[in-house]
C-alpha angles and dihedrals in degrees: 000000000000116000114224125204113270119262133190094270090060092059122098090223093059120106116197113230101170139333095291107031146029143170134260116231090208103042093031095217141110119271137187102249099225098040117115117283121258131233091273093062119140116171121250116228103263128167094245089060094053124100090227095057118104120192112227094196096255137066091295131058134174136254111228089347092289117065120060112245135178112227093231095046112125111242098192094132098034109124092202098051115130123169112250086209112015112235122234113254 
């Protein structure tokens, strides 16, 4: 799987407003969702960042080799989520 540079929509402080923009909880302003992340970036728990996620080569992967999972799906409430590479706090 290719790793892309982080953008605002991959940050845990990002709040989606519509398809193209959102807001930052920290900076309290509107942002373009796919613009490059700022210095306050902290990754949101997403399936593609989990050690259990397996890329199937398309738009859909699997969780633990069993359950279908989208790479960008937020895994905030997933009990089995473990960072593939732990982020710096």
